[in-house]
C-alpha positions as CSV (number, residue, x, y, z in Angstrom):
1,M,-0.1,-0.1,-0.2
2,G,0.9,3.5,-0.9
3,E,0.1,6.5,1.8
4,D,-3.0,7.2,-0.1
5,S,-5.3,4.0,1.6
6,G,-6.6,3.2,-1.7
7,D,-3.3,2.7,-3.1
8,I,-4.0,-0.9,-2.6
9,D,-2.0,-3.5,-6.0
10,S,-4.2,-5.5,-7.4
11,N,-1.7,-8.3,-8.1
12,A,-1.0,-8.6,-4.2
13,L,-4.7,-8.7,-3.8
14,D,-5.5,-11.7,-6.3
15,D,-2.3,-13.5,-4.7
16,V,-3.8,-12.9,-1.6
17,A,-7.2,-14.7,-3.2
18,Y,-5.0,-16.8,-4.6
19,L,-3.8,-18.6,-1.3
20,G,-6.8,-17.9,0.5
21,R,-9.2,-20.1,-1.7
22,S,-7.1,-23.5,-1.2
23,D,-6.2,-25.1,1.5
24,N,-4.6,-27.3,-0.3
25,R,-2.3,-24.2,-2.3
26,L,-1.1,-23.3,1.5
27,E,-0.4,-26.9,2.7
28,L,2.1,-27.9,-0.3
29,L,3.3,-24.2,-0.4
30,S,3.9,-24.7,3.5
31,V,4.8,-28.3,3.2
32,L,7.3,-27.3,0.3
33,S,8.8,-24.6,2.3
34,L,10.1,-26.9,5.0
35,E,11.9,-29.6,2.8
36,Q,12.1,-31.1,-0.8
37,A,9.8,-33.6,-1.9
38,T,8.6,-35.2,-5.3
39,R,5.3,-35.9,-6.5
40,S,4.8,-38.4,-4.8
41,E,6.6,-37.9,-1.5
42,L,4.0,-34.6,-1.3
43,E,0.6,-37.1,-1.8
44,E,1.6,-39.4,0.4
45,E,2.5,-36.8,2.7
46,T,-0.4,-34.9,2.3
47,G,-3.4,-36.8,1.3
48,I,-4.1,-34.5,-1.5
49,A,-4.6,-36.3,-5.3
50,S,-2.5,-36.4,-7.0
51,T,-4.2,-34.6,-9.9
52,T,-4.8,-31.8,-7.4
53,I,-1.2,-31.7,-6.6
54,G,0.0,-32.2,-10.6
55,R,-2.0,-29.4,-11.0
56,I,-1.1,-26.4,-7.9
57,L,2.5,-27.2,-8.9
58,N,2.8,-26.1,-11.7
59,E,0.5,-23.1,-10.7
60,L,3.2,-22.4,-7.6
61,Q,5.7,-22.3,-10.4
62,T,4.3,-20.0,-12.2
63,R,4.2,-17.9,-9.6
64,G,8.0,-18.2,-9.2
65,W,6.8,-19.3,-5.6
66,I,8.1,-22.9,-5.6
67,E,11.8,-24.2,-7.9
68,R,11.9,-27.7,-9.5
69,T,15.6,-28.9,-9.1
70,V,17.3,-31.6,-11.8
71,D,16.5,-34.4,-9.4
72,G,12.6,-33.6,-9.8
73,T,11.6,-32.3,-6.4
74,Y,10.2,-29.5,-5.5
75,T,11.2,-26.4,-3.2
76,A,9.5,-22.8,-2.2
77,S,11.7,-20.4,-3.9
78,P,12.9,-17.5,-1.6
79,S,9.6,-15.8,-2.5
80,G,7.8,-18.4,-1.8
81,Q,9.8,-19.3,1.4
82,V,8.5,-15.1,2.4
83,V,4.7,-15.7,1.0
84,I,3.6,-18.3,3.3
85,R,6.2,-16.6,6.1
86,E,4.3,-13.7,6.1
87,I,1.1,-15.7,5.4
88,E,0.2,-17.5,7.7
89,P,0.2,-15.5,11.1
90,T,-2.3,-13.1,9.3
91,I,-4.1,-16.3,8.9
92,D,-4.0,-17.1,12.6
93,A,-4.6,-13.3,13.3
94,M,-8.0,-13.5,11.1
95,A,-8.7,-17.0,12.8
96,A,-7.9,-14.8,16.5
97,V,-10.7,-12.5,15.6
98,R,-12.8,-14.4,13.9
99,S,-12.5,-16.7,17.5
100,L,-13.2,-13.5,20.0
101,G,-15.8,-11.3,18.0
102,E,-16.2,-7.9,19.6
103,A,-14.0,-9.3,22.7
104,V,-11.0,-8.6,20.6
105,A,-11.2,-4.6,22.3
106,W,-10.1,-6.2,25.5
107,L,-6.7,-7.2,24.6
108,P,-4.1,-4.7,25.3
109,L,-2.7,-4.9,21.7
110,D,-0.5,-2.1,22.2
111,E,1.5,-3.2,25.0
112,L,1.7,-6.2,24.8
113,S,4.4,-7.9,22.1
114,I,2.6,-10.5,20.5
115,S,0.1,-9.8,18.5
116,V,-3.1,-10.7,17.9
117,R,-2.8,-14.1,16.2
118,H,-1.7,-15.4,19.5
119,F,-5.1,-15.5,20.6
120,Q,-6.5,-17.6,18.1
121,D,-6.9,-21.0,20.9
122,S,-8.0,-18.3,23.1
123,I,-11.6,-18.4,24.3
124,V,-14.8,-16.0,25.3
125,V,-15.5,-16.7,29.0
126,R,-18.9,-14.5,29.9
127,S,-22.2,-15.2,31.8
128,P,-25.0,-16.4,29.6
129,P,-28.4,-14.1,29.7
130,N,-30.2,-16.2,31.8
131,S,-27.7,-16.6,34.4
132,P,-25.3,-13.2,35.2
133,L,-23.3,-15.2,38.1
134,E,-22.2,-18.1,35.7
135,F,-19.2,-15.8,35.5
136,V,-19.1,-14.9,39.1
137,D,-18.7,-18.8,40.0
138,Y,-16.2,-19.6,37.7
139,L,-13.8,-17.3,39.1
140,V,-14.3,-18.5,42.1
141,E,-13.9,-22.0,40.8
142,Q,-10.4,-21.3,39.3
143,I,-9.4,-19.3,42.7
144,R,-10.1,-22.4,44.4
145,N,-8.4,-24.2,41.9
146,A,-5.1,-22.5,41.9
147,T,-1.6,-22.7,43.8
148,T,-1.1,-18.9,42.6
149,F,-3.1,-16.1,41.8
150,R,-2.3,-12.3,40.3
151,T,-4.2,-9.4,39.5
152,L,-3.9,-6.7,37.8
153,T,-7.2,-4.6,38.4
154,F,-9.6,-1.8,39.2
155,L,-12.3,-4.2,40.0
156,D,-13.4,-4.9,43.6
157,P,-13.6,-9.0,43.2
158,P,-17.2,-10.4,44.1
159,T,-18.1,-11.3,47.5
160,P,-18.0,-15.1,46.5
161,A,-14.4,-14.7,45.0
162,G,-13.3,-12.4,48.0
163,E,-13.9,-15.4,50.0
164,A,-11.9,-18.4,48.5
165,M,-9.3,-15.4,48.1
166,Q,-8.8,-15.2,51.4
167,S,-9.4,-18.9,52.7
168,G,-7.4,-19.7,50.3
169,V,-3.9,-17.5,52.0
170,V,-5.0,-18.4,54.7
171,D,-5.2,-21.7,54.6
172,G,-1.8,-21.9,53.2
173,D,-3.4,-22.8,49.8
174,L,-2.7,-19.8,48.1
175,S,-0.6,-17.2,47.0
176,A,-2.0,-13.8,45.8
177,E,-0.1,-10.9,44.6
178,H,-2.4,-7.7,44.0
179,V,-1.9,-4.7,41.8
180,L,-4.6,-2.8,42.9
181,A,-5.4,0.2,40.1
182,G,-7.5,3.6,39.9
183,G,-8.1,4.3,43.4
184,L,-9.4,1.1,44.0
185,P,-7.3,0.4,47.5
186,E,-8.7,3.5,48.7
187,Y,-12.1,2.0,47.8
188,L,-11.6,-1.1,49.7
189,R,-10.3,0.5,52.8
190,D,-12.8,3.0,53.4
191,R,-15.6,0.9,52.5
192,Q,-14.6,-2.1,54.2
193,K,-16.0,-4.5,52.5
194,S,-15.6,-7.9,53.2
195,P,-14.1,-10.3,52.1
196,P,-11.6,-10.6,51.2
197,Q,-11.0,-9.0,54.9
198,W,-7.6,-7.2,53.3
199,Q,-5.8,-6.5,56.4
200,D,-6.3,-9.9,57.5
201,Y,-5.3,-10.8,54.0
202,L,-2.5,-9.0,53.7
203,E,-1.1,-10.6,57.7
204,A,-2.2,-14.2,56.4
205,G,0.5,-13.6,53.7
206,A,-1.1,-12.2,50.5
207,N,0.8,-9.2,48.8
208,V,-1.2,-5.8,47.5
209,Y,0.4,-2.6,45.3
210,R,-1.6,0.1,44.6
211,Y,-1.3,1.8,41.2
212,D,-2.7,5.3,41.0
213,D,-3.2,5.7,36.7
214,H,-4.9,3.7,34.8
215,I,-4.1,-0.2,33.3
216,P,-5.0,-1.3,30.2
217,C,-6.9,-4.4,30.7
218,N,-8.3,-6.4,34.2
219,L,-6.1,-9.5,34.2
220,F,-6.3,-12.7,36.9
221,E,-3.0,-15.1,35.9
222,F,-3.5,-18.4,38.0
223,D,-1.0,-21.9,37.5
224,K,-1.2,-22.5,33.7
225,K,-3.9,-19.5,33.0
226,V,-5.1,-15.7,32.3
227,L,-8.5,-14.2,31.9
228,I,-7.9,-10.7,30.1
229,M,-10.8,-8.6,30.6
230,S,-11.7,-4.6,29.1
231,D,-10.4,-1.8,31.3
232,R,-13.7,-0.7,31.1
233,P,-16.5,-1.8,33.9
234,E,-18.8,-2.8,31.5
235,G,-16.8,-5.4,30.0
236,G,-16.5,-7.2,34.3
237,G,-19.1,-9.7,32.5
238,G,-17.0,-12.1,30.7
239,A,-12.5,-12.8,29.9
240,I,-10.8,-13.5,27.0
241,E,-8.9,-17.3,28.0
242,S,-6.0,-18.7,27.4
243,T,-3.6,-21.3,28.9
244,E,-1.2,-20.7,25.9
245,E,1.9,-20.5,27.1
246,T,3.0,-17.7,25.2
247,V,0.1,-16.0,26.2
248,R,1.2,-16.5,29.9
249,A,4.2,-15.9,29.3
250,E,3.5,-12.0,28.3
251,C,0.4,-11.3,30.6
252,R,3.3,-12.1,33.1
253,T,5.5,-9.6,31.9
254,L,2.8,-7.3,31.3
255,F,1.8,-7.7,34.7
256,E,5.2,-7.2,36.3
257,K,6.0,-4.1,34.5
258,Y,2.7,-2.6,36.3
259,R,4.2,-4.1,39.8
260,A,7.4,-2.4,39.2
261,S,5.5,0.7,38.6
262,A,3.2,0.6,42.3
263,E,3.4,0.9,46.1
264,P,3.8,-2.1,48.1
265,L,1.2,-1.9,50.7
266,D,1.0,-3.3,54.4
267,A,-1.9,-4.6,56.7
268,D,-1.8,-1.0,58.0
269,F,-3.3,0.7,54.7
270,F,-6.2,-1.2,55.4
271,A,-6.5,-0.8,59.1
């Protein structure tokens, strides 16, 4: 594309459409980007009919994306290597957007070093219209089953979740760490809402930090799972759930970034 948003190369669009219209084309180019293969080897590896393979190989050669070697094998050309390297992440990103729908807006992509494509296997967890507390029940279950629990949030925990947090820490079953943002620590102290009873909660071993500025999302991290919620109050009824290691590592880095800029609180703050 050029500076003009309408300046789109029609030939480039044709190349994208060509690959997008056939899984077989993508699969063959992907295989040949990794290894050389004959037509019979491609048929055995992919299960694609020999006649289809022959037609696609001819098409890919015409586009300059594969080459035939002197011994009769096929391999991706340098341009074909680039094509498959660029198109596969784009397809993964589109799959993630389709899967997440409007919830994709909850992701703090500007603050992550990974892209939306890493969320293609994530799911959206939210309460159905006829059962508004189902998400709270789900959150409580995650806390009770966890050994570690970290949050970056401006949300006051629902009472059942607070109960699970407090009992887990007091009983020694849960290690908890919270970065509370947007005036939430003062709100909890002044309102003295329980549970958890924050003074007792800290004395039992929980770690709590105060961050006064804006946070990009509400983040809940469990042992091997993260929940990402919107940075707006209306997003509190659902979350994007991921168990992918890359996503979890990136969310851990995000949490640590805000924790490093936050002020640690002691139990006396909530007295």
